[in-house]
C-alpha angles and dihedrals in degrees: 000000000000122000098230121124116251132179122219129199092199132029109277123216108289145166142201091224106114091203096053115123103180104055135036117274122232107203100191123100091230131065121275108274119242125243107275094029121124120239131180117236109203097182112104088355091281092153127185117017136169121237109240101167152327138270140185134201134162092003094306129115119220140170128246113219142178114219119227097214112005120192118257 
């Protein structure tokens, strides 16, 4: 897989297998949240955020979010 950043409107095929080469890897121990779901972002005390999309880079799948009340 290439390392370029891509946005996705729906969840692309993915796996939790860290050795997979042909699909994106999801590294969390929970299922990929749906668009509109709330998640908690602990990094930098960001807190609750709404999932608004998906992205991939370097073979990994991630979620794009908008925080409700980000820290200063």
